[in-house]
N, C-alpha and C positions, 0 to 999 in steps of 0.2 A: 730221836736223833739216829742217824745211820751209823753202822759199824765202820771200822777202818777198811774191812774187805769190801763193803758195800761202796764206800767212797772211791776206793781204788778202781772199782768197776766202772765208774763214770768216765774214767780218763780216755775211753775210746768213743766219746760222743761224736767225733768226726767220721766215724764209719758209717756206712749206708744203713739206714734204718734205726740206728741207735737213738736218734730223736724222732719221736712220733708225734705229729700235729693231728688233732681230731676236731672236726665240726660235727655238730648234731643237728642243727636246724638253723637255716638263715632264710626263712620266709620263701623257700622254694627257688633260691638263687644259687649259682656257683659261688662258694663262700670266699668273699674278699678278706674275710678275717683269717684265712689260710693263706691266701695269695701275698698279702703284704708281709706277714712274718716269714714266709718262705723266701721272699726277696732279700730280707735282711740275713737270714740264716745262710742261704746258698752263697751270697756275696762274700760271706765270712768263711767259707770253705766247708760248711756242714751240708749232709745229704739227708735231710729228714725224709720219713715216709709221711704220707698224707692219706687220710681217710675221711669222707664226708659220709657218716652213717645214715644220712636221710636218703641217700641214693645208692649206697654200696655197703658190702658186709665187711665188718671189722673182725678179722679171725684172730684166734689166740696166738698163732705164730708172730703176728705183728706185735702183739703185747709182749710176748715173751722176748723178742728181740730188742725191744725198746730198753734204754735206761733212763730216759727222760720223755715223759708223757705230757703234752700240753693240750688241754681241752678249752675250745673256744666257747664262751657263754656270753654272747652279746644281749641276751634277752632271757625271760623267765623260762620259757618252754625249753630252750636250749640247756638251761642249768638243770632242770628237771631230768632230762635225758643224759646229761653229762655226769650226774652223780652215779647213775646206774653203770655207766662205763668206768668210772673211777672205782667203784666197788669191785667190779669185775676185773679190772686191772690189778687190784690189790691181791685177788685170790689166785690169778694167773702168774703174776710176777711181783711179789712182795718187795723185791729189792729195788724196783723202779721208783724214781722220784716222779711225783704228779703235781701238776701245776694247773690251776684254773686262770684263764685270762679274759678280760672283757668287762662291759659294765657291770654284770651281775656278779663277777668274781669279787669285785671291790665291795659291792654292796652287802655281800653275805660272807665276807672274808672270816669273821669270827667262828662261824659255824663250819665252813669248809675246811679251815685249817684244823679245827678241832676233830672233825669227823672223817674227812675224805682226802685231804690234799696236804702237800708239804709247802706249797707256795700259792700265793694269789696275787694277781697284778691287774690294776685297772689303769684308766686313762689312756694315754698314748703308749700302748704296751710293747711295741716292737722293739725298741732300743733296750728296754728293761729285760724283755724275754732273751734277746741275744746275750746281754751282759750276764744274765743268769746262767745260761749254757756255758758261756766262756769261763765263768767262775767255778762251776762244777768240774769242767774238764781240767782246770788247773788244780783241783782238789781243795778250792777255797770254799769252805762252808758258810762264810759270812756273805748274806745276800746283798746284792748291790741295791742302789736307791731305787725306789717304786716297786721293789719286791716284798711282799709280807710274808712273815712265817708265823707260827704259833708263838715264837718268843718275842717277835717285834713287828707291829703293825706299821707299814710304811705309807704315807700318803700317796695317792696316785700322782704320777708325773703328767702334768697337763701344760705341756711346752711344745712349742713347734718343733717337728722333727724334720730330717732331711729325707724326704720320700723318694724310695727307688720306684721303678716300675713295678707294679704288682706281678709276681710270678705265678702263672696258672699252669705251668707244665706239670703234668702228672695228676691234675684235677680231673674229675669226670667231665665228660664232653657236654657243652651247653644243652645238647638235646635231651639230657637227663633232668633238666630243671624246667621251670615254668616258661609258658609261651604267651605271646600276645594273642588274644583272641579277638578278631576283628572282621566283620563282615564275612563270617563263616569260615575264616582262614586262620590257621594256627602258625604264627611267626616265631622262631627261636628267639628267646629274650636274653639279653646279657644284662650286667649289673656293674656299676662303678659308684664312686662318690667324689664329689668336689670339694666338700669341707668336712671337718670333723667338730664335734661339739655343737653348741647352739647359744645364741645371744639371748634367747628367751628363757624364762623360768617358770613355766607352767608347773603348779605344785606337784601334779601326780606323776611327772615325767621322770624316768630313771637317768636320763642325761644330766639333769640338774645337779644332783648331789656330787657328781664327779666333776663336771665342767664348770659349774657355778657361773653360768652366763658368758663363758668364753668360747670361741670358735676360731679355727684355723683353716685357711685355704690350702688345698692341695694343688700344687703348681699345675697350670694349664697343660703344659707339655707332658706331664705324667699321666694326667686324666686321658688326654687324646691318644697317647700311645697305647694305654690300656684298652681303650675303645677300639683302635686300630687292630690289635691283636685278636680282640673278641670277633670282630667283623671277619677277619681272615679265617677265624674258626667256624663261621657260618651263621652268626646271630644277625637278625634283621631288625631288632628293636633294643633299646637300652633303657634300663631303669635308673635313673638318679636317685640313690637311696639316702642321700644326706638327711639328717633329722629335719633341716629346713633348707631347701634348694636356694631360696631367695634371701637367706641371711646375707649373701654377697651378690646382689643382683647383676652387677656389672661383670663379675668373674663368671657367673652362670650364663649370661648372654654372650660373652665372648667364646665360651667353650661351644655352646650350641651353634653359633655362627660358623665356627670352624669345622664343627662336625658336619653341618649341612653342606658347607663348601666341598668337603672331602668326600662325603657319602650322601648324597642328596635323597637317596631312597630309605635311608635309616630313619625309624620314627623313635620317639622317646617319651617317657613320662617322669614326673617329679613329684615330690611332696613339698608342700608349703602351707603356712598358716592362712586361715581366712583373712586376716588383717593385711597379710602380704599380697594377697590376691587383689584386695582393694587398692592398696597402696600403689601397686604396680600394674594396675589394670591396662595402662597405656601400652605396656609391653606384651600383653597377652596376643594381640594379632600377629606380632613378630614371631613369637614363640610357636604359633600355629603354623605359619609360613615355614619355619625351620624343622617342623616334624612332630611337634607335640600332639599326642592324641588324647592324653587325659592327665589331670592333675588330682593327686590325692591330698586330702586336706582333713585335719582332725577336728570335724565338727563337734564331736562327743555327744552333744545333746542340743535341744532347742529350748530348754528351761532356764531362764535367766539366773535364778538363784543358784543352780548348779554350776553354771559357767563362772559365776562370781567366786563360788567355793573353791573352784579349780584354778582360778586366776588365769582364764584362758585368753583374755584380751579382745574377745569378740562378742556380739550379741546375736540374738536369733534374727534380727533384721539384717545384720551384717552377712549372715549365711545366705539370706535371699539375694542380697546385692551381689555378693560373690558369685552366685549361681547365674545371675543375669549376665554378669561380666563374662564368665567363661561361655556361656551360650552366645553372646554377641560375638566372640572370637572364634566359635565353632570348636571349642574344647570341652571335653566331657569332664564335669567335676564329679569325682568319686570320694564321698565322705567316708572317714573312718569314725567310729562311734565308741562311746563309753556309757552305755545307758543305765547301768546299774551301779549306783553309788550309795553312800549312807544317807545322802539327801534326797534320793529319788522316791517320788510318790508313785502310786498306781496311775494317777492321772498324768504325772509326767511321762511315763512310759507310753500311755495311750496317746498323748499329745504327739510324742515323737513319731509314732506309727502313722498318725493322721497327716503330719507334716510331709513325710516322705511319700504318702499316697497323693497328697494334694499337688506336690511339685513333681510328681512322676519319677521319683528317685528310687523306687523299690528294686529296679534292675541295675542300678549304678552303686550298689554296695554289696559286699560279700555277706551273706546272710549271718555267718558267725559273729558279726559285729553287733547284732541285735541281742547277743547273749553275753556280751563281755561285761565282766564285773571288775570293779576297782581293785588293783593290786597296790598294796602300800609296803613296798620293800624296806628292809632296814636302811636308815639313813634318808628316807624319803623326806622332801621338804615339807609334806604335809605334817610330819611329826613336829615341825617347828611352830605350828599354829596352836595357841593356847586352846582353841575351841575343839581341837581334835580329841581332847579328854573326853568330851561328851558322847563320842561315838566309837572310840578305839577300844579293841579288846586286847588280847594277849598276842605276844609275838610267837608265831608258828615257825620256828627256825628251820625244820625239815621242809615246810611249804614255802619258805622263802618270802613270807609276808605277814604283816601284822593282820590279825583277824578283826572283822567287824560284823555287825548285824544291822540289818535296816530296821527301823522302828515299826514297820508294818511287815509282819511275817509273810503276808501275802506276795509282797515284792520279791523276797528271797525265794519263796517257792516257784514264783514265776520264772525268775532267772534259771533255777535248775530245770525247769520244764521246757523253757525255750532252747537251753544248751542241748537237751537230749533230742528235741525235735530237729534242730539243726544239724546234729550228728547224723541222725536217721536220713535225713534229706540229702546230705552229702554222699552218703553210701548209696542211696537210691538214684543219684544223678539228677534230682530235681532242679528245675531252673530257679534262679533267684526270685522271680516274680511268683512262682508257685510257692515257694518256701514262705515268702513274705505273707501271702494270703492265709497260710496256716498259722503263722506266728499272730497275725491280727485276730483270727478267730480265737486262738488260745488266750490271748491277753484280754480281749473283751469278755471272754467267758469268765475269767476271773473276776471281772467287775460285775458279771452276772447280768449283763444287758446285751442286746443285739448290736453288733458293730454297725456304726453309721455308714450309709451310702456316701462315697466321695467321688466327685467328678475331677479327674486330674486337669490341671491348667495346661493349656496348650503351650509347648516350649520350642525353642529354635532347633534343637537337635533331635530328630526322629530316629527311630531304629533301635537296634541293640547297642547296648553300652559297651564300647571297648574295655577289656579288662585283661589281667593275667590269669593264666589257667588254674593257679593254685590259690585256694582261699587261705589267706594268712592271718595269723594273730600272734601278738607278742608272748 
């Protein structure tokens, strides 16, 4: 609990820099999780300072000036970086109030509020964050709805909000972030979202415990104005970063049509499920004409029993069919993967590598994905399954995940070896295809046999796979 003197010091929150918003990592994108809260706070008369530590330096003066520090943690990596910033803020400015907001703030609220923070906010965070700042300025220590403290955990607010135009003024220039790499040309890439939440309930997804199958459309006018401002700032490509862009296919298509009508040279990519690619395959040719260059989809694995354990909603054959549908439309399919799980066998991993080589996909995935290990955050839907008791270990609160071990120690050893290999290849600037070949040799070496020779199938899209310049992971 803050002293009276500390509470009084919060009354100047409307002065420049007294509120400090910090992003640590948003997949190489200019952080939308700063731009939306900025819009709410600035419209209400506040003048926050903003820092994205992934591309700029956070100096001690900014921490000392702040009375309220809010750290965006939409994913696991951001949270691990965020607690380092919170610890530093406590040393530099022990009187400041610290708040974590985003998906991982809610999932890890118990630990964060005990060890690092005064407040945690999940769900639709913007209105709760603004209400908290306003309450503190009034001297009201009773947190508003949606804001958790160590004395009271509040459920995340998952209700439709009135979206303003994201305010990107003061954020680092788009050229500091990822670029679209296509045909040897680097194009500055922007980022926006058309929806919040997701209607699907994949068991391992961190969106599920918070949104529980709900999603909200962001108004088309808001999305298009956000894109317009980014185009004026110099971007030539847009990533639609919704958890699933085709949760609302009509909404998505209308936005892309108007985007293309206004800016016919702007390209885009989006994320959607394998089953949505198949369900809406008739829309793919139009998305191509409107500027779509690739689709990211969570393939995860090609082992039926693992897909069932994750409740992914697709089969290995569906992946092949979705690949064919994207090829026919002239759109690259870029899979994201989750190869290491409690159910993964060594043969599962080798089958995954063989599948990617057979379908000539080695260059269409960031190599880091071949090293990713299942994270089970507190509150994960996986914990609700009775069979989880057979593989679940202890909760590592400081690591923000439940622990687990694969029944075959070789699989866990392989994951660590692949992760080290990928990190080294990234430092050396190796191509995805070169890195894949090294992963293949390593994995088959664990099996103790020579890797099989594979002749890739001829496919409709030749040449280098378009991609963003930053290898991302959650």
